[in-house]
C-alpha positions as a Markdown table, in Angstrom:
| # | Residue | x | y | z |
|---|---|---|---|---|
| 1 | Unk | -7.2 | 3.7 | -17.4 |
| 2 | Unk | -6.2 | 3.9 | -13.9 |
| 3 | Unk | -3.2 | 5.8 | -13.3 |
| 4 | Unk | -0.4 | 4.1 | -11.7 |
| 5 | Unk | 0.7 | 5.3 | -8.3 |
| 6 | Unk | 4.4 | 6.3 | -7.8 |
| 7 | Unk | 5.9 | 4.3 | -5.2 |
| 8 | Unk | 8.2 | 6.2 | -2.8 |
| 9 | Unk | 11.4 | 5.3 | -0.5 |
| 10 | Unk | 12.3 | 6.4 | 2.9 |
| 11 | Unk | 15.1 | 8.8 | 2.9 |
| 12 | Unk | 18.7 | 7.4 | 3.7 |
| 13 | Unk | 17.2 | 4.0 | 3.9 |
| 14 | Unk | 18.9 | 1.2 | 1.5 |
| 15 | Unk | 16.5 | -1.5 | 2.2 |
| 16 | Unk | 12.7 | -1.2 | 3.5 |
| 17 | Unk | 11.4 | -4.7 | 4.6 |
| 18 | Unk | 8.3 | -5.8 | 5.7 |
| 19 | Unk | 7.7 | -8.9 | 8.2 |
| 20 | Unk | 4.3 | -10.4 | 7.9 |
| 21 | Unk | 2.1 | -13.3 | 8.8 |
| 22 | Unk | -1.3 | -14.1 | 7.7 |
| 23 | Unk | -2.1 | -15.1 | 11.4 |
| 24 | Unk | -1.5 | -13.8 | 14.9 |
| 25 | Unk | 0.2 | -15.9 | 17.6 |
| 26 | Unk | 3.1 | -17.1 | 15.4 |
| 27 | Unk | 6.0 | -15.1 | 17.2 |
| 28 | Unk | 6.3 | -12.5 | 14.4 |
| 29 | Unk | 7.3 | -9.5 | 16.7 |
| 30 | Unk | 9.8 | -11.8 | 18.5 |
| 31 | Unk | 11.3 | -12.5 | 15.0 |
| 32 | Unk | 11.2 | -8.9 | 13.8 |
| 33 | Unk | 13.0 | -7.7 | 17.0 |
| 34 | Unk | 15.5 | -10.6 | 17.2 |
| 35 | Unk | 16.4 | -10.2 | 13.4 |
| 36 | Unk | 16.8 | -6.6 | 14.0 |
| 37 | Unk | 19.3 | -7.1 | 16.8 |
| 38 | Unk | 21.0 | -9.9 | 15.0 |
| 39 | Unk | 21.6 | -7.7 | 11.8 |
| 40 | Unk | 22.9 | -4.7 | 14.2 |
| 41 | Unk | 25.4 | -7.3 | 15.9 |
| 42 | Unk | 26.6 | -8.3 | 12.5 |
| 43 | Unk | 27.4 | -4.6 | 11.8 |
| 44 | Unk | 24.6 | -3.3 | 9.9 |
| 45 | Unk | 22.6 | 0.0 | 10.5 |
| 46 | Unk | 19.2 | -1.1 | 11.5 |
| 47 | Unk | 15.9 | 0.5 | 12.2 |
| 48 | Unk | 12.6 | -1.3 | 13.4 |
| 49 | Unk | 9.1 | 0.2 | 13.0 |
| 50 | Unk | 6.3 | -1.4 | 15.0 |
| 51 | Unk | 3.3 | -1.1 | 12.6 |
| 52 | Unk | 0.8 | -2.8 | 14.8 |
| 53 | Unk | -1.4 | 0.0 | 16.2 |
| 54 | Unk | -3.8 | -2.5 | 18.0 |
| 55 | Unk | -1.4 | -4.4 | 20.0 |
| 56 | Unk | 2.1 | -3.1 | 19.7 |
| 57 | Unk | 4.5 | -5.7 | 21.1 |
| 58 | Unk | 8.0 | -4.3 | 20.2 |
| 59 | Unk | 8.4 | -1.8 | 23.2 |
| 60 | Unk | 7.7 | -4.5 | 25.9 |
| 61 | Unk | 10.2 | -6.9 | 24.1 |
| 62 | Unk | 12.9 | -4.0 | 24.0 |
| 63 | Unk | 12.3 | -2.9 | 27.6 |
| 64 | Unk | 10.5 | 0.5 | 26.7 |
| 65 | Unk | 7.5 | 0.4 | 28.6 |
| 66 | Unk | 4.8 | 3.3 | 29.0 |
| 67 | Unk | 2.0 | 1.9 | 31.7 |
| 68 | Unk | 0.3 | 5.2 | 32.0 |
| 69 | Unk | -2.7 | 6.1 | 29.5 |
| 70 | Unk | -2.0 | 9.2 | 27.2 |
| 71 | Unk | -4.7 | 11.6 | 26.4 |
| 72 | Unk | -5.0 | 13.5 | 23.1 |
| 73 | Unk | -2.1 | 11.3 | 21.6 |
| 74 | Unk | -3.2 | 12.0 | 18.0 |
| 75 | Unk | -2.2 | 15.4 | 18.5 |
| 76 | Unk | 1.4 | 14.5 | 18.6 |
| 77 | Unk | 1.5 | 13.2 | 15.1 |
| 78 | Unk | 0.9 | 15.5 | 12.3 |
| 79 | Unk | -0.9 | 13.1 | 10.0 |
| 80 | Unk | -1.6 | 15.6 | 7.2 |
| 81 | Unk | 2.2 | 16.5 | 6.5 |
| 82 | Unk | 3.7 | 14.8 | 3.3 |
| 83 | Unk | 6.2 | 17.1 | 2.6 |
| 84 | Unk | 9.8 | 17.0 | 4.0 |
| 85 | Unk | 10.1 | 17.9 | 7.6 |
| 86 | Unk | 12.6 | 20.1 | 9.1 |
| 87 | Unk | 15.0 | 18.1 | 11.6 |
| 88 | Unk | 13.5 | 19.8 | 14.8 |
| 89 | Unk | 10.2 | 18.7 | 13.7 |
| 90 | Unk | 11.0 | 15.0 | 13.1 |
| 91 | Unk | 10.7 | 12.3 | 15.8 |
| 92 | Unk | 13.8 | 10.8 | 17.3 |
| 93 | Unk | 13.8 | 7.0 | 17.3 |
| 94 | Unk | 15.2 | 5.1 | 20.6 |
| 95 | Unk | 18.3 | 3.2 | 20.2 |
| 96 | Unk | 18.0 | -0.3 | 22.0 |
| 97 | Unk | 20.5 | -2.9 | 21.7 |
| 98 | Unk | 22.0 | -1.1 | 18.4 |
| 99 | Unk | 18.6 | -0.6 | 16.8 |
| 100 | Unk | 16.8 | 2.5 | 16.0 |
| 101 | Unk | 13.2 | 1.9 | 17.2 |
| 102 | Unk | 9.8 | 3.6 | 16.7 |
| 103 | Unk | 6.4 | 2.2 | 17.6 |
| 104 | Unk | 2.8 | 3.6 | 18.3 |
| 105 | Unk | 3.2 | 2.2 | 21.5 |
| 106 | Unk | 5.7 | 4.8 | 22.5 |
| 107 | Unk | 2.7 | 7.2 | 22.5 |
| 108 | Unk | -0.1 | 5.3 | 24.4 |
| 109 | Unk | 0.0 | 3.2 | 27.5 |
| 110 | Unk | 0.6 | -0.4 | 27.2 |
| 111 | Unk | -3.0 | -1.1 | 28.3 |
| 112 | Unk | -4.5 | 1.7 | 26.4 |
| 113 | Unk | -7.0 | 0.6 | 23.4 |
| 114 | Unk | -6.1 | 2.2 | 20.2 |
| 115 | Unk | -8.7 | 1.6 | 17.4 |
| 116 | Unk | -8.0 | 3.6 | 14.4 |
| 117 | Unk | -10.2 | 3.3 | 11.3 |
| 118 | Unk | -8.5 | 1.1 | 8.7 |
| 119 | Unk | -7.6 | 4.0 | 6.4 |
| 120 | Unk | -6.3 | 6.0 | 9.3 |
| 121 | Unk | -4.1 | 3.2 | 10.4 |
| 122 | Unk | -2.2 | 2.8 | 6.9 |
| 123 | Unk | -1.9 | 6.8 | 6.9 |
| 124 | Unk | -0.5 | 6.4 | 10.6 |
| 125 | Unk | 2.3 | 4.1 | 9.9 |
| 126 | Unk | 3.2 | 6.0 | 6.3 |
| 127 | Unk | 3.4 | 8.9 | 8.3 |
| 128 | Unk | 5.7 | 7.5 | 11.0 |
| 129 | Unk | 8.2 | 6.3 | 8.2 |
| 130 | Unk | 8.3 | 9.8 | 6.9 |
| 131 | Unk | 8.5 | 11.8 | 10.2 |
| 132 | Unk | 11.1 | 9.7 | 12.1 |
| 133 | Unk | 14.7 | 10.8 | 11.7 |
| 134 | Unk | 15.9 | 7.4 | 10.9 |
| 135 | Unk | 19.5 | 8.6 | 9.6 |
| 136 | Unk | 21.3 | 6.5 | 7.3 |
| 137 | Unk | 20.3 | 2.7 | 7.6 |
| 138 | Unk | 21.1 | -0.4 | 5.6 |
| 139 | Unk | 17.8 | -2.0 | 6.7 |
| 140 | Unk | 14.4 | -0.7 | 8.3 |
| 141 | Unk | 12.3 | -3.6 | 9.3 |
| 142 | Unk | 8.6 | -3.0 | 9.5 |
| 143 | Unk | 6.7 | -5.3 | 12.0 |
| 144 | Unk | 3.2 | -5.9 | 10.5 |
| 145 | Unk | 0.1 | -6.7 | 12.1 |
| 146 | Unk | -1.5 | -10.0 | 11.4 |
| 147 | Unk | -3.6 | -10.3 | 8.3 |
| 148 | Unk | -3.7 | -8.7 | 5.0 |
| 149 | Unk | -5.6 | -5.4 | 5.7 |
| 150 | Unk | -3.9 | -2.1 | 6.9 |
| 151 | Unk | -1.3 | -1.0 | 6.9 |
| 152 | Unk | -0.3 | -3.6 | 4.6 |
| 153 | Unk | -2.5 | -2.2 | 1.6 |
| 154 | Unk | -1.0 | 1.3 | 2.0 |
| 155 | Unk | 2.6 | 0.2 | 2.2 |
| 156 | Unk | 2.6 | -2.4 | -0.8 |
| 157 | Unk | 0.8 | 0.5 | -2.7 |
| 158 | Unk | 2.8 | 3.5 | -1.8 |
| 159 | Unk | 6.2 | 2.5 | -0.7 |
| 160 | Unk | 9.0 | 0.9 | -2.8 |
| 161 | Unk | 9.6 | -2.2 | -0.7 |
| 162 | Unk | 12.9 | -4.3 | -0.9 |
| 163 | Unk | 11.1 | -7.6 | 0.1 |
| 164 | Unk | 9.0 | -9.2 | 2.6 |
| 165 | Unk | 9.6 | -12.0 | 5.1 |
| 166 | Unk | 6.8 | -14.3 | 6.1 |
| 167 | Unk | 6.7 | -15.8 | 9.7 |
| 168 | Unk | 4.5 | -19.0 | 10.3 |
| 169 | Unk | 4.4 | -22.1 | 12.7 |
| 170 | Unk | 4.6 | -25.6 | 11.5 |
| 171 | Unk | 0.8 | -26.6 | 11.6 |
| 172 | Unk | -1.9 | -26.1 | 9.0 |
| 173 | Unk | -3.8 | -23.4 | 10.7 |
| 174 | Unk | -1.0 | -21.1 | 10.5 |
| 175 | Unk | 0.2 | -22.1 | 7.0 |
| 176 | Unk | -3.0 | -21.7 | 5.3 |
| 177 | Unk | -3.2 | -18.0 | 6.4 |
| 178 | Unk | 0.6 | -17.4 | 5.8 |
| 179 | Unk | -0.2 | -18.7 | 2.0 |
| 180 | Unk | -3.0 | -15.9 | 1.9 |
| 181 | Unk | -0.3 | -13.2 | 3.1 |
| 182 | Unk | 1.9 | -14.6 | 0.3 |
| 183 | Unk | -0.6 | -14.2 | -2.5 |
| 184 | Unk | -1.1 | -10.8 | -1.2 |
| 185 | Unk | 2.4 | -9.7 | -1.7 |
| 186 | Unk | 2.7 | -11.3 | -4.9 |
| 187 | Unk | -0.3 | -9.6 | -6.2 |
| 188 | Unk | 1.1 | -6.6 | -5.2 |
| 189 | Unk | 4.6 | -7.5 | -7.0 |
| 190 | Unk | 6.5 | -7.3 | -3.6 |
| 191 | Unk | 9.4 | -9.8 | -3.7 |
| 192 | Unk | 9.0 | -12.4 | -0.8 |
| 193 | Unk | 12.5 | -13.2 | 0.4 |
| 194 | Unk | 11.5 | -16.3 | 2.0 |
| 195 | Unk | 9.8 | -18.2 | 5.0 |
| 196 | Unk | 10.7 | -18.3 | 8.9 |
| 197 | Unk | 9.2 | -21.4 | 10.5 |
| 198 | Unk | 9.0 | -20.4 | 14.2 |
| 199 | Unk | 8.4 | -22.6 | 17.1 |
| 200 | Unk | 9.4 | -25.7 | 15.3 |
| 201 | Unk | 10.2 | -28.5 | 17.8 |
| 202 | Unk | 11.3 | -28.3 | 21.3 |
| 203 | Unk | 14.3 | -29.9 | 22.6 |
| 204 | Unk | 13.7 | -31.5 | 26.1 |
| 205 | Unk | 16.1 | -30.1 | 28.6 |
| 206 | Unk | 16.3 | -33.4 | 30.3 |
| 207 | Unk | 16.8 | -36.1 | 27.6 |
| 208 | Unk | 17.5 | -33.9 | 24.6 |
| 209 | Unk | 14.7 | -35.6 | 22.7 |
| 210 | Unk | 13.3 | -33.3 | 20.0 |
| 211 | Unk | 9.2 | -33.0 | 20.6 |
| 212 | Unk | 7.1 | -31.4 | 17.8 |
| 213 | Unk | 4.7 | -29.3 | 20.1 |
| 214 | Unk | 2.9 | -28.2 | 16.7 |
| 215 | Unk | 2.2 | -30.9 | 14.4 |
| 216 | Unk | 4.1 | -30.4 | 11.1 |
| 217 | Unk | 1.6 | -29.9 | 8.2 |
| 218 | Unk | 1.1 | -32.9 | 6.1 |
| 219 | Unk | -0.7 | -31.0 | 3.2 |
| 220 | Unk | 1.4 | -29.4 | 0.3 |
| 221 | Unk | 0.9 | -25.8 | -0.4 |
| 222 | Unk | 2.7 | -25.4 | -3.6 |
| 223 | Unk | 3.4 | -21.7 | -3.6 |
| 224 | Unk | 4.5 | -21.6 | 0.3 |
| 225 | Unk | 6.5 | -24.8 | -0.2 |
| 226 | Unk | 8.5 | -23.3 | -2.9 |
| 227 | Unk | 9.7 | -20.3 | -0.8 |
| 228 | Unk | 13.3 | -20.3 | 0.4 |
| 229 | Unk | 13.5 | -21.3 | 4.2 |
| 230 | Unk | 15.4 | -18.3 | 5.8 |
| 231 | Unk | 15.6 | -20.0 | 9.2 |
| 232 | Unk | 13.9 | -22.5 | 11.3 |
| 233 | Unk | 13.6 | -21.2 | 15.1 |
| 234 | Unk | 12.9 | -24.0 | 17.6 |
| 235 | Unk | 10.4 | -23.5 | 20.6 |
| 236 | Unk | 12.5 | -22.2 | 23.3 |
| 237 | Unk | 10.8 | -20.9 | 26.7 |
| 238 | Unk | 13.7 | -18.6 | 27.8 |
| 239 | Unk | 13.1 | -16.7 | 24.5 |
| 240 | Unk | 9.6 | -15.8 | 25.6 |
| 241 | Unk | 10.7 | -15.1 | 29.2 |
| 242 | Unk | 13.5 | -12.8 | 28.1 |
| 243 | Unk | 11.4 | -11.1 | 25.7 |
| 244 | Unk | 8.9 | -10.2 | 28.5 |
| 245 | Unk | 11.9 | -8.9 | 30.3 |
| 246 | Unk | 12.8 | -6.6 | 27.6 |
| 247 | Unk | 16.1 | -8.5 | 26.8 |
| 248 | Unk | 15.9 | -10.3 | 23.3 |
| 249 | Unk | 17.4 | -13.8 | 23.2 |
| 250 | Unk | 20.0 | -12.5 | 20.9 |
| 251 | Unk | 21.1 | -10.4 | 23.8 |
| 252 | Unk | 20.3 | -12.4 | 26.8 |
| 253 | Unk | 21.5 | -15.8 | 25.5 |
| 254 | Unk | 23.8 | -15.0 | 22.6 |
| 255 | Unk | 25.3 | -18.4 | 22.3 |
| 256 | Unk | 21.9 | -20.3 | 22.4 |
| 257 | Unk | 20.6 | -22.4 | 19.6 |
| 258 | Unk | 17.8 | -20.0 | 19.1 |
| 259 | Unk | 20.1 | -16.8 | 19.0 |
| 260 | Unk | 22.2 | -18.6 | 16.3 |
| 261 | Unk | 19.1 | -19.5 | 14.4 |
| 262 | Unk | 18.3 | -15.7 | 14.3 |
| 263 | Unk | 21.8 | -15.0 | 13.2 |
| 264 | Unk | 21.2 | -17.5 | 10.3 |
| 265 | Unk | 18.2 | -15.6 | 9.5 |
| 266 | Unk | 20.1 | -12.4 | 9.3 |
| 267 | Unk | 22.8 | -13.6 | 7.2 |
| 268 | Unk | 20.2 | -15.3 | 4.6 |
| 269 | Unk | 18.2 | -12.0 | 4.5 |
| 270 | Unk | 21.2 | -9.9 | 3.8 |
| 271 | Unk | 22.5 | -12.5 | 1.1 |
| 272 | Unk | 18.9 | -12.6 | -0.4 |
| 273 | Unk | 18.8 | -9.0 | -0.7 |
| 274 | Unk | 22.4 | -8.8 | -2.2 |
| 275 | Unk | 21.3 | -11.3 | -4.7 |
| 276 | Unk | 18.4 | -9.2 | -6.0 |
| 277 | Unk | 20.5 | -6.2 | -6.2 |
| 278 | Unk | 23.3 | -8.3 | -8.2 |
| 279 | Unk | 20.4 | -9.6 | -10.7 |
| 280 | Unk | 18.9 | -6.0 | -11.0 |
| 281 | Unk | 22.4 | -4.6 | -11.8 |
| 282 | Unk | 23.0 | -7.2 | -14.3 |
| 283 | Unk | 19.7 | -6.6 | -16.0 |
| 284 | Unk | 20.4 | -2.9 | -16.1 |
| 285 | Unk | 23.7 | -3.5 | -17.6 |
| 286 | Unk | 22.5 | -5.8 | -20.3 |
| 287 | Unk | 20.0 | -3.3 | -21.0 |
| 288 | Unk | 22.7 | -0.5 | -21.4 |
| 289 | Unk | 24.8 | -3.0 | -23.5 |
| 290 | Unk | 21.9 | -3.7 | -25.6 |
| 291 | Unk | 21.2 | 0.1 | -26.3 |
| 292 | Unk | 24.8 | 0.9 | -26.9 |
| 293 | Unk | 25.0 | -2.0 | -29.6 |
| 294 | Unk | 21.8 | -0.7 | -31.1 |
| 295 | Unk | 23.2 | 2.8 | -31.2 |
| 296 | Unk | 26.7 | 1.4 | -32.8 |
| 297 | Unk | 24.6 | -0.5 | -35.5 |
| 298 | Unk | 22.6 | 2.3 | -36.3 |
| 299 | Unk | 26.0 | 4.5 | -36.5 |
| 300 | Unk | 27.4 | 2.0 | -38.9 |
| 301 | Unk | 24.4 | 1.7 | -40.9 |
| 302 | Unk | 24.3 | 5.6 | -41.4 |
| 303 | Unk | 28.1 | 5.6 | -42.2 |
| 304 | Unk | 27.7 | 3.0 | -44.8 |
| 305 | Unk | 24.7 | 5.0 | -46.2 |
| 306 | Unk | 26.9 | 7.9 | -46.6 |
| 307 | Unk | 29.6 | 6.0 | -48.3 |
| 308 | Unk | 27.4 | 4.5 | -50.7 |
| 309 | Unk | 26.0 | 8.2 | -51.6 |
| 310 | Unk | 29.5 | 9.5 | -52.2 |
| 311 | Unk | 30.4 | 6.6 | -54.4 |
| 312 | Unk | 27.4 | 7.2 | -56.5 |
| 313 | Unk | 28.1 | 10.9 | -56.9 |
| 314 | Unk | 31.6 | 10.1 | -58.1 |
| 315 | Unk | 30.5 | 7.7 | -60.7 |
């Protein structure tokens, strides 16, 4: 029988959340960045780890650009270390818009190709989780690469995840792959908090008419349709423009409909996690009460048995 692997947590992090999609190009990194900023603006302590080693987008979206190539970048990351590091050995995250941020993109040029073997990719992201000095965090978000390979496999196997968020666009070509990502998380027994539908409709700036740029799916997908919708994000050209300039829309246009949609997302994520914690606490309390009740019944039975024995001796 295969021994069950013990899942570990990140020190001082209350909630470790992965943000994934089955497909690239759905705006997952934009969602991750703006969700992190929105949570921070709502008063939470937030960290964001860019786990896409092939195409890290978070540095650009947060205005942290490294144009030159780095030689021997692997030497800056002690892959083999699993033990607790001393503070002086740990990497310090960058603070942007109230969010503590770490990315492989901080170590390589933005046009430099990085192609680690799949198993090395999982090890790299796991190592970054351990060796960054995150400090106390309410939420640590992990922006995953597209698909269901690495580092997803390593993270769901080895890390104690609080939940997953799935990002899709309305059309079938994206929803099919998102359903596969949902199946992967459920197979690994990771709680999926809900679905974010990105680029859903475009409001014409001239007449105000809502135009569906991406056709809404007409095909029902049972498991995907049953997920709670955490937020619906409209297609908004300034969101892309401000992201390219390193100023997320939650910072550059805080009163826009898109920024408000990201704040709705942040509130719903926080609420979903609170509900999970309350349900878990209720289950633990029920188990404790049941154990106490069994103990009391056993004690009463033992006392009754002793009294019966005493009565027989007196007789």
